[in-house]
N, CA, C, O and CB atoms as a CASP TS submission, in Angstrom:
PFRMAT TS
TARGET T0000
AUTHOR 0000-0000-0000
METHOD Language model
MODEL 1
PARENT N/A
ATOM      1  N   MET     1      15.306-110.749  97.669  1.00  0.00           N
ATOM      2  CA  MET     1      15.740-109.136  97.604  1.00  0.00           C
ATOM      3  C   MET     1      14.665-108.496  98.545  1.00  0.00           C
ATOM      4  O   MET     1      13.516-108.751  98.905  1.00  0.00           O
ATOM      5  CB  MET     1      15.658-108.369  95.886  1.00  0.00           C
ATOM      6  N   LYS     2      15.387-107.766  98.710  1.00  0.00           N
ATOM      7  CA  LYS     2      14.217-106.351  99.118  1.00  0.00           C
ATOM      8  C   LYS     2      13.708-105.795  98.012  1.00  0.00           C
ATOM      9  O   LYS     2      14.327-105.698  96.953  1.00  0.00           O
ATOM     10  CB  LYS     2      14.871-104.973  99.906  1.00  0.00           C
ATOM     11  N   LYS     3      12.217-105.290  98.268  1.00  0.00           N
ATOM     12  CA  LYS     3      10.884-104.407  97.921  1.00  0.00           C
ATOM     13  C   LYS     3      11.622-103.102  97.894  1.00  0.00           C
ATOM     14  O   LYS     3      12.229-102.669  98.873  1.00  0.00           O
ATOM     15  CB  LYS     3       9.479-104.440  99.132  1.00  0.00           C
ATOM     16  N   GLY     4      11.549-102.510  96.770  1.00  0.00           N
ATOM     17  CA  GLY     4      11.739-101.071  96.522  1.00  0.00           C
ATOM     18  C   GLY     4      13.153-100.484  96.878  1.00  0.00           C
ATOM     19  O   GLY     4      13.356 -99.411  97.448  1.00  0.00           O
ATOM     20  N   ILE     5      14.060-101.353  96.454  1.00  0.00           N
ATOM     21  CA  ILE     5      15.260-100.664  96.525  1.00  0.00           C
ATOM     22  C   ILE     5      16.115-100.916  95.220  1.00  0.00           C
ATOM     23  O   ILE     5      17.227-100.414  95.057  1.00  0.00           O
ATOM     24  CB  ILE     5      15.992-101.084  97.791  1.00  0.00           C
ATOM     25  N   HIS     6      15.506-101.718  94.332  1.00  0.00           N
ATOM     26  CA  HIS     6      15.956-101.924  92.767  1.00  0.00           C
ATOM     27  C   HIS     6      15.929-100.967  91.674  1.00  0.00           C
ATOM     28  O   HIS     6      14.731-100.807  91.909  1.00  0.00           O
ATOM     29  CB  HIS     6      15.223-102.870  92.221  1.00  0.00           C
ATOM     30  N   PRO     7      16.031-100.581  91.194  1.00  0.00           N
ATOM     31  CA  PRO     7      15.945 -99.588  89.418  1.00  0.00           C
ATOM     32  C   PRO     7      14.952-100.349  88.881  1.00  0.00           C
ATOM     33  O   PRO     7      14.861-101.553  89.120  1.00  0.00           O
ATOM     34  CB  PRO     7      17.531 -99.612  88.086  1.00  0.00           C
ATOM     35  N   ASP     8      14.016 -99.605  88.004  1.00  0.00           N
ATOM     36  CA  ASP     8      13.033-100.110  87.265  1.00  0.00           C
ATOM     37  C   ASP     8      14.381-100.721  86.529  1.00  0.00           C
ATOM     38  O   ASP     8      15.519-100.255  86.580  1.00  0.00           O
ATOM     39  CB  ASP     8      11.793 -99.064  86.496  1.00  0.00           C
ATOM     40  N   TYR     9      13.909-101.938  85.807  1.00  0.00           N
ATOM     41  CA  TYR     9      14.705-102.739  84.849  1.00  0.00           C
ATOM     42  C   TYR     9      13.823-103.008  83.591  1.00  0.00           C
ATOM     43  O   TYR     9      13.068-103.974  83.701  1.00  0.00           O
ATOM     44  CB  TYR     9      15.197-104.124  85.521  1.00  0.00           C
ATOM     45  N   LYS    10      13.788-102.311  82.397  1.00  0.00           N
ATOM     46  CA  LYS    10      13.097-102.147  81.643  1.00  0.00           C
ATOM     47  C   LYS    10      13.530-102.558  80.185  1.00  0.00           C
ATOM     48  O   LYS    10      14.728-102.578  79.905  1.00  0.00           O
ATOM     49  CB  LYS    10      12.790-101.054  81.878  1.00  0.00           C
ATOM     50  N   PRO    11      12.613-102.872  79.296  1.00  0.00           N
ATOM     51  CA  PRO    11      13.339-103.125  77.952  1.00  0.00           C
ATOM     52  C   PRO    11      13.844-101.851  77.326  1.00  0.00           C
ATOM     53  O   PRO    11      13.253-100.805  77.590  1.00  0.00           O
ATOM     54  CB  PRO    11      12.389-103.826  76.914  1.00  0.00           C
ATOM     55  N   ALA    12      14.936-101.844  76.480  1.00  0.00           N
ATOM     56  CA  ALA    12      15.379-101.059  75.655  1.00  0.00           C
ATOM     57  C   ALA    12      16.125-101.554  74.172  1.00  0.00           C
ATOM     58  O   ALA    12      16.695-102.601  73.867  1.00  0.00           O
ATOM     59  CB  ALA    12      16.144-100.369  76.457  1.00  0.00           C
ATOM     60  N   LYS    13      15.877-100.446  73.500  1.00  0.00           N
ATOM     61  CA  LYS    13      16.603-100.862  72.113  1.00  0.00           C
ATOM     62  C   LYS    13      18.003 -99.926  72.034  1.00  0.00           C
ATOM     63  O   LYS    13      17.920 -98.718  72.254  1.00  0.00           O
ATOM     64  CB  LYS    13      15.482-100.505  70.633  1.00  0.00           C
ATOM     65  N   ILE    14      19.060-100.440  71.765  1.00  0.00           N
ATOM     66  CA  ILE    14      20.151 -99.593  71.815  1.00  0.00           C
ATOM     67  C   ILE    14      20.499 -99.494  70.248  1.00  0.00           C
ATOM     68  O   ILE    14      20.681-100.456  69.502  1.00  0.00           O
ATOM     69  CB  ILE    14      21.359-100.173  72.798  1.00  0.00           C
ATOM     70  N   THR    15      20.551 -98.191  69.916  1.00  0.00           N
ATOM     71  CA  THR    15      20.661 -98.133  68.304  1.00  0.00           C
ATOM     72  C   THR    15      22.110 -97.506  67.811  1.00  0.00           C
ATOM     73  O   THR    15      22.527 -96.549  68.462  1.00  0.00           O
ATOM     74  CB  THR    15      19.369 -97.110  67.664  1.00  0.00           C
ATOM     75  N   CYS    16      22.886 -97.976  66.725  1.00  0.00           N
ATOM     76  CA  CYS    16      24.157 -97.753  66.537  1.00  0.00           C
ATOM     77  C   CYS    16      24.134 -96.585  65.485  1.00  0.00           C
ATOM     78  O   CYS    16      23.038 -96.474  64.937  1.00  0.00           O
ATOM     79  CB  CYS    16      24.901 -99.041  66.130  1.00  0.00           C
ATOM     80  N   ALA    17      24.891 -95.876  65.163  1.00  0.00           N
ATOM     81  CA  ALA    17      25.648 -94.926  64.146  1.00  0.00           C
ATOM     82  C   ALA    17      25.112 -95.886  62.956  1.00  0.00           C
ATOM     83  O   ALA    17      24.277 -95.541  62.120  1.00  0.00           O
ATOM     84  CB  ALA    17      27.596 -94.709  64.340  1.00  0.00           C
ATOM     85  N   CYS    18      25.679 -97.025  63.021  1.00  0.00           N
ATOM     86  CA  CYS    18      25.692 -98.171  61.552  1.00  0.00           C
ATOM     87  C   CYS    18      24.031 -98.464  60.832  1.00  0.00           C
ATOM     88  O   CYS    18      23.701 -98.729  59.676  1.00  0.00           O
ATOM     89  CB  CYS    18      26.368-100.091  62.219  1.00  0.00           C
ATOM     90  N   GLY    19      23.217 -98.277  62.103  1.00  0.00           N
ATOM     91  CA  GLY    19      21.828 -98.674  61.626  1.00  0.00           C
ATOM     92  C   GLY    19      21.709 -99.857  62.909  1.00  0.00           C
ATOM     93  O   GLY    19      20.780 -99.747  63.709  1.00  0.00           O
ATOM     94  N   ASN    20      22.427-100.667  63.006  1.00  0.00           N
ATOM     95  CA  ASN    20      22.294-101.758  64.062  1.00  0.00           C
ATOM     96  C   ASN    20      21.708-101.417  65.150  1.00  0.00           C
ATOM     97  O   ASN    20      22.358-100.596  65.797  1.00  0.00           O
ATOM     98  CB  ASN    20      23.436-102.286  64.472  1.00  0.00           C
ATOM     99  N   VAL    21      20.552-101.787  65.686  1.00  0.00           N
ATOM    100  CA  VAL    21      19.199-102.086  66.510  1.00  0.00           C
ATOM    101  C   VAL    21      19.683-103.378  67.574  1.00  0.00           C
ATOM    102  O   VAL    21      19.633-104.495  67.059  1.00  0.00           O
ATOM    103  CB  VAL    21      17.735-102.628  65.300  1.00  0.00           C
ATOM    104  N   ILE    22      19.979-103.331  68.497  1.00  0.00           N
ATOM    105  CA  ILE    22      19.928-104.543  69.712  1.00  0.00           C
ATOM    106  C   ILE    22      18.970-104.052  70.731  1.00  0.00           C
ATOM    107  O   ILE    22      18.936-103.005  71.379  1.00  0.00           O
ATOM    108  CB  ILE    22      21.486-104.849  70.542  1.00  0.00           C
ATOM    109  N   GLU    23      18.288-104.977  70.701  1.00  0.00           N
ATOM    110  CA  GLU    23      17.463-105.032  71.941  1.00  0.00           C
ATOM    111  C   GLU    23      17.694-105.782  73.290  1.00  0.00           C
ATOM    112  O   GLU    23      18.193-106.903  73.193  1.00  0.00           O
ATOM    113  CB  GLU    23      16.371-105.473  71.549  1.00  0.00           C
ATOM    114  N   THR    24      17.471-105.431  74.225  1.00  0.00           N
ATOM    115  CA  THR    24      17.706-105.754  75.607  1.00  0.00           C
ATOM    116  C   THR    24      17.111-105.240  76.529  1.00  0.00           C
ATOM    117  O   THR    24      16.137-104.526  76.288  1.00  0.00           O
ATOM    118  CB  THR    24      18.749-105.610  75.936  1.00  0.00           C
ATOM    119  N   ARG    25      17.544-105.470  77.839  1.00  0.00           N
ATOM    120  CA  ARG    25      16.623-104.833  78.718  1.00  0.00           C
ATOM    121  C   ARG    25      17.982-103.961  79.675  1.00  0.00           C
ATOM    122  O   ARG    25      19.102-104.467  79.745  1.00  0.00           O
ATOM    123  CB  ARG    25      15.457-106.153  79.673  1.00  0.00           C
ATOM    124  N   SER    26      17.578-102.364  80.481  1.00  0.00           N
ATOM    125  CA  SER    26      18.393-101.848  80.818  1.00  0.00           C
ATOM    126  C   SER    26      17.333-100.985  81.755  1.00  0.00           C
ATOM    127  O   SER    26      16.117-100.914  81.577  1.00  0.00           O
ATOM    128  CB  SER    26      19.317-101.367  79.774  1.00  0.00           C
ATOM    129  N   THR    27      18.327-100.168  83.094  1.00  0.00           N
ATOM    130  CA  THR    27      17.761 -99.382  83.767  1.00  0.00           C
ATOM    131  C   THR    27      17.976 -97.691  82.910  1.00  0.00           C
ATOM    132  O   THR    27      17.535 -96.737  83.551  1.00  0.00           O
ATOM    133  CB  THR    27      18.378 -99.651  85.267  1.00  0.00           C
ATOM    134  N   LEU    28      18.557 -97.421  81.679  1.00  0.00           N
ATOM    135  CA  LEU    28      18.713 -96.336  81.152  1.00  0.00           C
ATOM    136  C   LEU    28      17.703 -96.091  80.026  1.00  0.00           C
ATOM    137  O   LEU    28      17.571 -94.954  79.572  1.00  0.00           O
ATOM    138  CB  LEU    28      19.983 -96.266  80.800  1.00  0.00           C
ATOM    139  N   GLY    29      16.888 -97.266  79.500  1.00  0.00           N
ATOM    140  CA  GLY    29      15.833 -96.876  78.686  1.00  0.00           C
ATOM    141  C   GLY    29      16.653 -97.171  77.236  1.00  0.00           C
ATOM    142  O   GLY    29      17.650 -97.876  77.077  1.00  0.00           O
ATOM    143  N   ASP    30      15.927 -96.426  76.276  1.00  0.00           N
ATOM    144  CA  ASP    30      16.480 -96.343  74.748  1.00  0.00           C
ATOM    145  C   ASP    30      17.780 -95.416  74.997  1.00  0.00           C
ATOM    146  O   ASP    30      17.883 -94.607  75.919  1.00  0.00           O
ATOM    147  CB  ASP    30      15.253 -95.560  73.508  1.00  0.00           C
ATOM    148  N   TYR    31      18.719 -95.669  74.044  1.00  0.00           N
ATOM    149  CA  TYR    31      20.240 -95.130  73.961  1.00  0.00           C
ATOM    150  C   TYR    31      20.668 -95.303  72.428  1.00  0.00           C
ATOM    151  O   TYR    31      20.008 -96.133  71.803  1.00  0.00           O
ATOM    152  CB  TYR    31      21.363 -96.070  75.030  1.00  0.00           C
ATOM    153  N   SER    32      21.772 -94.572  71.678  1.00  0.00           N
ATOM    154  CA  SER    32      22.408 -94.611  71.034  1.00  0.00           C
ATOM    155  C   SER    32      23.954 -94.788  71.366  1.00  0.00           C
ATOM    156  O   SER    32      24.391 -94.378  72.442  1.00  0.00           O
ATOM    157  CB  SER    32      22.006 -93.833  70.518  1.00  0.00           C
ATOM    158  N   VAL    33      24.841 -95.452  70.355  1.00  0.00           N
ATOM    159  CA  VAL    33      26.164 -95.370  70.665  1.00  0.00           C
ATOM    160  C   VAL    33      26.957 -95.184  68.883  1.00  0.00           C
ATOM    161  O   VAL    33      26.297 -95.280  67.848  1.00  0.00           O
ATOM    162  CB  VAL    33      26.606 -96.941  71.698  1.00  0.00           C
ATOM    163  N   GLU    34      28.195 -94.959  68.931  1.00  0.00           N
ATOM    164  CA  GLU    34      28.781 -94.392  68.086  1.00  0.00           C
ATOM    165  C   GLU    34      29.166 -95.942  67.350  1.00  0.00           C
ATOM    166  O   GLU    34      28.894 -95.982  66.150  1.00  0.00           O
ATOM    167  CB  GLU    34      29.912 -93.293  68.660  1.00  0.00           C
ATOM    168  N   ILE    35      29.556 -96.767  67.735  1.00  0.00           N
ATOM    169  CA  ILE    35      30.368 -98.243  67.363  1.00  0.00           C
ATOM    170  C   ILE    35      29.845 -99.508  67.918  1.00  0.00           C
ATOM    171  O   ILE    35      29.532 -99.447  69.107  1.00  0.00           O
ATOM    172  CB  ILE    35      31.864 -98.247  67.899  1.00  0.00           C
ATOM    173  N   CYS    36      29.676-100.686  67.296  1.00  0.00           N
ATOM    174  CA  CYS    36      28.847-101.470  68.058  1.00  0.00           C
ATOM    175  C   CYS    36      29.339-102.576  67.385  1.00  0.00           C
ATOM    176  O   CYS    36      29.948-102.413  66.328  1.00  0.00           O
ATOM    177  CB  CYS    36      27.312-101.211  68.096  1.00  0.00           C
ATOM    178  N   SER    37      29.078-104.181  68.064  1.00  0.00           N
ATOM    179  CA  SER    37      29.899-105.336  67.144  1.00  0.00           C
ATOM    180  C   SER    37      29.810-105.721  66.183  1.00  0.00           C
ATOM    181  O   SER    37      30.574-106.614  65.815  1.00  0.00           O
ATOM    182  CB  SER    37      29.973-106.290  67.384  1.00  0.00           C
ATOM    183  N   ALA    38      28.772-105.178  65.305  1.00  0.00           N
ATOM    184  CA  ALA    38      28.476-105.196  64.534  1.00  0.00           C
ATOM    185  C   ALA    38      29.559-104.246  62.885  1.00  0.00           C
ATOM    186  O   ALA    38      29.714-104.409  61.675  1.00  0.00           O
ATOM    187  CB  ALA    38      27.279-104.951  65.140  1.00  0.00           C
ATOM    188  N   CYS    39      29.926-103.472  63.791  1.00  0.00           N
ATOM    189  CA  CYS    39      30.839-102.571  62.658  1.00  0.00           C
ATOM    190  C   CYS    39      31.999-102.358  63.569  1.00  0.00           C
ATOM    191  O   CYS    39      32.290-101.163  63.501  1.00  0.00           O
ATOM    192  CB  CYS    39      30.111-100.924  62.018  1.00  0.00           C
ATOM    193  N   HIS    40      32.647-102.873  64.242  1.00  0.00           N
ATOM    194  CA  HIS    40      33.697-102.527  64.820  1.00  0.00           C
ATOM    195  C   HIS    40      34.684-103.554  64.512  1.00  0.00           C
ATOM    196  O   HIS    40      34.489-104.764  64.625  1.00  0.00           O
ATOM    197  CB  HIS    40      33.477-102.297  66.142  1.00  0.00           C
ATOM    198  N   PRO    41      36.033-102.850  64.011  1.00  0.00           N
ATOM    199  CA  PRO    41      36.876-103.607  63.183  1.00  0.00           C
ATOM    200  C   PRO    41      37.197-104.754  63.997  1.00  0.00           C
ATOM    201  O   PRO    41      37.391-105.778  63.343  1.00  0.00           O
ATOM    202  CB  PRO    41      38.095-102.862  62.695  1.00  0.00           C
ATOM    203  N   LEU    42      37.305-104.859  65.260  1.00  0.00           N
ATOM    204  CA  LEU    42      37.964-105.981  65.505  1.00  0.00           C
ATOM    205  C   LEU    42      36.859-107.265  65.371  1.00  0.00           C
ATOM    206  O   LEU    42      37.307-108.405  65.245  1.00  0.00           O
ATOM    207  CB  LEU    42      38.665-105.817  66.932  1.00  0.00           C
ATOM    208  N   PHE    43      35.598-107.059  65.401  1.00  0.00           N
ATOM    209  CA  PHE    43      34.690-108.231  65.356  1.00  0.00           C
ATOM    210  C   PHE    43      34.867-108.409  64.357  1.00  0.00           C
ATOM    211  O   PHE    43      35.200-109.587  64.230  1.00  0.00           O
ATOM    212  CB  PHE    43      33.401-108.266  65.656  1.00  0.00           C
ATOM    213  N   THR    44      34.839-107.598  62.886  1.00  0.00           N
ATOM    214  CA  THR    44      34.468-107.700  61.458  1.00  0.00           C
ATOM    215  C   THR    44      35.596-107.878  60.895  1.00  0.00           C
ATOM    216  O   THR    44      35.516-108.434  59.800  1.00  0.00           O
ATOM    217  CB  THR    44      33.762-106.602  60.846  1.00  0.00           C
ATOM    218  N   GLY    45      36.799-107.561  61.306  1.00  0.00           N
ATOM    219  CA  GLY    45      38.222-107.846  60.519  1.00  0.00           C
ATOM    220  C   GLY    45      38.366-107.142  59.365  1.00  0.00           C
ATOM    221  O   GLY    45      38.961-107.626  58.402  1.00  0.00           O
ATOM    222  N   LYS    46      37.891-106.058  59.353  1.00  0.00           N
ATOM    223  CA  LYS    46      38.212-105.232  58.338  1.00  0.00           C
ATOM    224  C   LYS    46      38.535-103.610  58.505  1.00  0.00           C
ATOM    225  O   LYS    46      37.705-102.797  58.911  1.00  0.00           O
ATOM    226  CB  LYS    46      37.181-105.417  57.523  1.00  0.00           C
ATOM    227  N   GLN    47      39.633-103.354  58.192  1.00  0.00           N
ATOM    228  CA  GLN    47      40.226-102.312  58.826  1.00  0.00           C
ATOM    229  C   GLN    47      39.468-101.167  58.239  1.00  0.00           C
ATOM    230  O   GLN    47      39.033-101.172  57.087  1.00  0.00           O
ATOM    231  CB  GLN    47      41.752-102.262  58.648  1.00  0.00           C
ATOM    232  N   LYS    48      39.330-100.175  59.100  1.00  0.00           N
ATOM    233  CA  LYS    48      38.666 -98.846  58.717  1.00  0.00           C
ATOM    234  C   LYS    48      39.111 -98.020  59.545  1.00  0.00           C
ATOM    235  O   LYS    48      39.737 -98.402  60.534  1.00  0.00           O
ATOM    236  CB  LYS    48      37.222 -98.760  58.716  1.00  0.00           C
ATOM    237  N   MET    49      38.838 -96.565  59.263  1.00  0.00           N
ATOM    238  CA  MET    49      39.347 -95.851  59.901  1.00  0.00           C
ATOM    239  C   MET    49      38.314 -94.898  61.072  1.00  0.00           C
ATOM    240  O   MET    49      37.434 -94.091  60.772  1.00  0.00           O
ATOM    241  CB  MET    49      40.062 -95.229  58.918  1.00  0.00           C
ATOM    242  N   VAL    50      38.658 -95.209  62.120  1.00  0.00           N
ATOM    243  CA  VAL    50      37.287 -95.051  63.041  1.00  0.00           C
ATOM    244  C   VAL    50      38.077 -93.213  63.660  1.00  0.00           C
ATOM    245  O   VAL    50      38.963 -92.998  64.488  1.00  0.00           O
ATOM    246  CB  VAL    50      37.010 -96.873  64.770  1.00  0.00           C
ATOM    247  N   ASP    51      37.636 -92.689  63.202  1.00  0.00           N
ATOM    248  CA  ASP    51      37.833 -90.882  63.819  1.00  0.00           C
ATOM    249  C   ASP    51      36.576 -90.235  64.659  1.00  0.00           C
ATOM    250  O   ASP    51      35.377 -90.043  64.454  1.00  0.00           O
ATOM    251  CB  ASP    51      37.974 -89.658  62.316  1.00  0.00           C
ATOM    252  N   THR    52      37.214 -90.079  65.374  1.00  0.00           N
ATOM    253  CA  THR    52      36.221 -89.625  66.565  1.00  0.00           C
ATOM    254  C   THR    52      36.722 -87.628  66.718  1.00  0.00           C
ATOM    255  O   THR    52      37.878 -87.268  66.943  1.00  0.00           O
ATOM    256  CB  THR    52      36.730 -90.882  68.448  1.00  0.00           C
ATOM    257  N   ALA    53      35.751 -86.829  66.563  1.00  0.00           N
ATOM    258  CA  ALA    53      36.430 -85.475  66.910  1.00  0.00           C
ATOM    259  C   ALA    53      37.601 -85.291  66.065  1.00  0.00           C
ATOM    260  O   ALA    53      38.327 -84.473  66.631  1.00  0.00           O
ATOM    261  CB  ALA    53      36.885 -85.376  68.415  1.00  0.00           C
ATOM    262  N   GLY    54      37.960 -85.563  65.299  1.00  0.00           N
ATOM    263  CA  GLY    54      39.176 -85.023  64.261  1.00  0.00           C
ATOM    264  C   GLY    54      40.077 -85.247  65.368  1.00  0.00           C
ATOM    265  O   GLY    54      40.276 -84.339  66.175  1.00  0.00           O
ATOM    266  N   ARG    55      40.590 -86.273  65.472  1.00  0.00           N
ATOM    267  CA  ARG    55      41.807 -86.892  66.069  1.00  0.00           C
ATOM    268  C   ARG    55      43.027 -86.704  65.080  1.00  0.00           C
ATOM    269  O   ARG    55      44.140 -86.208  65.251  1.00  0.00           O
ATOM    270  CB  ARG    55      41.547 -88.471  66.370  1.00  0.00           C
ATOM    271  N   VAL    56      42.293 -87.392  63.765  1.00  0.00           N
ATOM    272  CA  VAL    56      43.379 -87.914  62.815  1.00  0.00           C
ATOM    273  C   VAL    56      43.831 -86.789  62.203  1.00  0.00           C
ATOM    274  O   VAL    56      45.024 -86.614  61.955  1.00  0.00           O
ATOM    275  CB  VAL    56      42.942 -88.955  61.757  1.00  0.00           C
ATOM    276  N   GLU    57      42.656 -85.729  61.844  1.00  0.00           N
ATOM    277  CA  GLU    57      43.635 -84.525  61.430  1.00  0.00           C
ATOM    278  C   GLU    57      44.609 -84.006  62.285  1.00  0.00           C
ATOM    279  O   GLU    57      45.684 -83.666  61.790  1.00  0.00           O
ATOM    280  CB  GLU    57      42.938 -83.398  61.121  1.00  0.00           C
ATOM    281  N   ARG    58      44.346 -83.845  63.921  1.00  0.00           N
ATOM    282  CA  ARG    58      44.740 -83.068  65.075  1.00  0.00           C
ATOM    283  C   ARG    58      46.320 -84.124  64.882  1.00  0.00           C
ATOM    284  O   ARG    58      47.293 -83.469  65.256  1.00  0.00           O
ATOM    285  CB  ARG    58      43.487 -83.163  66.791  1.00  0.00           C
ATOM    286  N   PHE    59      46.608 -85.204  64.513  1.00  0.00           N
ATOM    287  CA  PHE    59      47.859 -85.933  65.019  1.00  0.00           C
ATOM    288  C   PHE    59      48.644 -85.382  63.208  1.00  0.00           C
ATOM    289  O   PHE    59      49.767 -84.882  63.149  1.00  0.00           O
ATOM    290  CB  PHE    59      47.539 -88.198  65.549  1.00  0.00           C
ATOM    291  N   ASN    60      47.956 -85.570  62.213  1.00  0.00           N
ATOM    292  CA  ASN    60      48.601 -85.436  61.205  1.00  0.00           C
ATOM    293  C   ASN    60      49.277 -83.783  60.805  1.00  0.00           C
ATOM    294  O   ASN    60      50.134 -83.513  59.962  1.00  0.00           O
ATOM    295  CB  ASN    60      47.663 -86.008  60.280  1.00  0.00           C
ATOM    296  N   LYS    61      48.444 -82.735  61.866  1.00  0.00           N
ATOM    297  CA  LYS    61      48.942 -81.668  61.701  1.00  0.00           C
ATOM    298  C   LYS    61      49.834 -80.865  62.978  1.00  0.00           C
ATOM    299  O   LYS    61      50.274 -79.717  63.039  1.00  0.00           O
ATOM    300  CB  LYS    61      47.871 -81.040  61.239  1.00  0.00           C
ATOM    301  N   LYS    62      49.891 -82.172  64.083  1.00  0.00           N
ATOM    302  CA  LYS    62      50.760 -82.005  65.000  1.00  0.00           C
ATOM    303  C   LYS    62      52.314 -82.444  64.467  1.00  0.00           C
ATOM    304  O   LYS    62      53.298 -81.838  64.891  1.00  0.00           O
ATOM    305  CB  LYS    62      50.230 -82.774  66.182  1.00  0.00           C
ATOM    306  N   TYR    63      52.433 -83.575  63.479  1.00  0.00           N
ATOM    307  CA  TYR    63      53.538 -84.076  63.222  1.00  0.00           C
ATOM    308  C   TYR    63      53.769 -84.170  61.543  1.00  0.00           C
ATOM    309  O   TYR    63      54.337 -85.069  60.923  1.00  0.00           O
ATOM    310  CB  TYR    63      53.564 -85.355  63.976  1.00  0.00           C
ATOM    311  N   ASN    64      53.059 -82.783  60.955  1.00  0.00           N
ATOM    312  CA  ASN    64      53.330 -82.329  59.822  1.00  0.00           C
ATOM    313  C   ASN    64      53.293 -83.387  58.572  1.00  0.00           C
ATOM    314  O   ASN    64      54.071 -83.613  57.645  1.00  0.00           O
ATOM    315  CB  ASN    64      54.533 -81.720  60.011  1.00  0.00           C
ATOM    316  N   ARG    65      52.136 -83.886  58.940  1.00  0.00           N
ATOM    317  CA  ARG    65      52.018 -85.260  57.853  1.00  0.00           C
ATOM    318  C   ARG    65      50.732 -84.694  56.697  1.00  0.00           C
ATOM    319  O   ARG    65      49.812 -83.990  57.111  1.00  0.00           O
ATOM    320  CB  ARG    65      51.363 -87.082  58.930  1.00  0.00           C
ATOM    321  N   SER    66      50.807 -85.011  55.593  1.00  0.00           N
ATOM    322  CA  SER    66      49.910 -84.726  54.621  1.00  0.00           C
ATOM    323  C   SER    66      49.006 -85.749  54.608  1.00  0.00           C
ATOM    324  O   SER    66      49.375 -86.881  54.923  1.00  0.00           O
ATOM    325  CB  SER    66      50.470 -84.515  53.390  1.00  0.00           C
ATOM    326  N   ALA    67      47.606 -85.469  54.216  1.00  0.00           N
ATOM    327  CA  ALA    67      46.953 -86.976  53.430  1.00  0.00           C
ATOM    328  C   ALA    67      47.084 -87.232  52.242  1.00  0.00           C
ATOM    329  O   ALA    67      47.291 -86.517  51.261  1.00  0.00           O
ATOM    330  CB  ALA    67      45.585 -87.180  53.413  1.00  0.00           C
ATOM    331  N   LYS    68      46.897 -88.765  52.431  1.00  0.00           N
ATOM    332  CA  LYS    68      47.504 -89.361  50.992  1.00  0.00           C
ATOM    333  C   LYS    68      46.368 -89.669  50.358  1.00  0.00           C
ATOM    334  O   LYS    68      46.404 -90.152  49.226  1.00  0.00           O
ATOM    335  CB  LYS    68      48.502 -90.709  51.021  1.00  0.00           C
TER
END
């Protein structure tokens, strides 16, 4: 590999909103995410509502549905 053309690849901690911390390596450093494999419904098998920026309320308002 050529020297001096590759970005710095350093250890990083990725923190999820659920509290899960994943240690890996990244050029970005430490950062946080809203959802990870520990809390995502696809991986957990549990059905739960993932509402981002009030999309469910906007949908219900658009189609005149009331919350049950």
